[in-house]
BABA-147417 format. One record per residue (C-alpha): y, x, z; residue in one letter. Coordinates in steps of 0.1 Angstrom, whole numbers, plus 5000, padded with zeros to 4 digits. Example, Ala and Ser with C-alpha at 12.3 -4.5 7.8 and 13.67 -1.06 7.14 Angstrom:
2
495551235078a 498951375071s 
***
This chain:
287
496250494887m 492850384899c 491250374865d 488050534852e 489750854840i 491450924873t 488350844893e 486251074871q 488751354875e 488851304913n 485051294914a 484751634897l 487451774919w 485751634950f 482351784941s 483952124936r 485252104972r 481752024984q 482751715004f 484951925027a 487751665027s 485551385040v 485551575073g 489351605072v 489851235065g 487451135093a 489051365117a 492451215108a 491250865114m 489750965148a 493051135158a 495250835151l 495850565177p 493650255173g 491150405150c 489250075146a 491649775149t 493949825179v 495650085200s 493750185231t 496850295250d 498549955251g 501450045227k 500349795201t 498649465198k 496749325168s 495049015155r 493248895124t 495248625108v 494748365080i 497748285058i 498147985035d 499048074999t 499247864968p 495848004958d 494047964991g 493748115025k 494348495027a 492948695056d 494948995069a 495349235098f 498549195118f 499449485142v 502749525160y 504349695190p 503349535223a 506849445233k 509849305215g 510749195179k 510649435150h 511249475113a 508149365094a 506249565067v 503649435042i 500949695035m 498949665003w 495749865004p 494250064976d 491449954952i 488749944979a 490749684999g 491449615036l 489049815058r 489150035089d 491150315072a 493950075065y 493849915099k 494350265113t 497250325089m 498749995098g 498450075135t 500050405130q 503050235114l 503149985142a 503350275166e 506450375147a 508050045156g 507149795129y 505249465127a 502749535100v 500749295079l 497849475062v 496649225036v 493449155018n 494449144981q 490949014972y 491048704994y 490548484963r 487048634960s 485948734995s 487248795030p 487649155040a 486049405042p 484949415006i 483849775008l 483550005038g 485250305023s 486850434992l 483750634983m 481850304978e 484250214950w 483050524932r 479450404931t 478150174903p 477449894927p 480849924942g 482549914908q 480349624897e 481349424929k 485049484925l 485449434887k 485649044888p 487749064920m 490249284903i 490349054873a 491248764896a 494548934907i 497448874883t 501048974885p 502148614890a 499548574917g 500748884935t 504348754935v 503148424948s 501148594975d 504048814985a 506248514989g 503748355012a 503348665033f 507148705037v 507348335048k 504548375072w 506048695088l 509348525093d 507648265115m 506048525138q 507548585173a 506948955168e 509248985138v 512949035139d 514248815111t 517748975114k 516149285098k 514949325063k 511249345054i 509549655040g 506549695018s 504149985010c 501350004986g 498650254977y 496950304943c 496649944928m 498949834956g 501850044943g 503149794918p 502549514943f 505449654964t 507949604936v 506549254931r 506949194968t 510649284965a 510949054935f 509248764953a 512048744979n 514948984971p 517048865000d 514448955026r 512749265012v 514949575016g 512549865009a 509349934990a 507250254990a 504550324964s 501950604970f 499950724940h 500550384925g 499450284890g 500950044865g 504550094877l 505950144842v 505649904813g 507549694787d 506149354796a 508549114813p 506449114845d 506049494847s 507549654878p 510149844858t 511249514842s 511649344876l 513749614893l 517049454883a 516049134901r 515349304934t 517649424961k 515349694976a 515450074978a 512350254965y 510150554973l 507850644945i 505350914955a 503351034925i 500051234925a 500051554906q 497151454884n 498651114876d 501851294865d 499851534843e 498351234825r 501651034822a 504551274826p 507051034811d 506450754837d 508650914864k 511450944838v 511050584827k 511050454863f 514150664871r 515950524840a 514950164850a 516050214886a 519350354875d 519950084850a 519149824877a 521349994903g 518450044926r 518250354948p 514950534942a 513450854956e 510850964930i 508751274936e 505551434923v 503551564952y 501151864949p 498151644957a 495551444939q 495451074933h 494550904966g 495851184988w 497550945013c 494550725022t 492650845053l 489150785040d 489750935006a 487851244997p 491051394984v 493051315016y 495751585020d 497051585056k 500151795049v 501251605019q 500251265034a 502351335064e 505351435042k 505051115022a 504750915055w 507851075068g 509750985037r 508650625040m 509850605076l 513150745065a 513350485038l 512750205063y 515150345088q 517950335062r 517149995046n 515449765071l 
***
């Protein structure tokens, strides 16, 4: 989870690597289609959109194949929010054949971008800036947002409403994927969490408590250092998924928390591509 302990561990690990992975992440962003906001080869189109929610107007990045109607996916960014790295990742997913809505989870506080990169979150000013914004996001608010996003997607010409909607989330966005499935169980067919935090708990609104009231299949990709800190979480999530009758692929990856995000200093290309492939397989089966 993106808390102080994990971030301190990653900062130490990052310094030992002497910033080598920043170059890897930057190279990955440059290699992907549409590194800024839109594909340059005409395969996808994109636009910035404003979505009405019960709590205000949410800005988001909508990217989709240039032709036809497609299954939709809601992408929840990590703690640093909607920025170029996630526009690139959304474009990559659109290249795979999906209409992708990359949302600004902090819209209650500010339009995106909030920060320019994940590294900014690790600075005192970045943490000070985000702290009140994080506090403004509640489980109930996320469920409400997800319902509004699903409704908006179903009104778009680029979305095939005969197909289910998917969701994916990174870091703090991991549990948001379960809440998305809970918000509209008849529409959301798959949810993927990458190095997500807060997936397990006893509260009525915790993700594991909501699984029985969803109809989605799940991919839970766990970072090695997160698993070392909370080794029982994967067992508890498995038990909750089994009790709810929800299919779930749960795996600990040999990579650090944040390994799937392109601008993360711990970005791991090999393991990120493996996790991405498992997500595409999940969507192919369930959307």
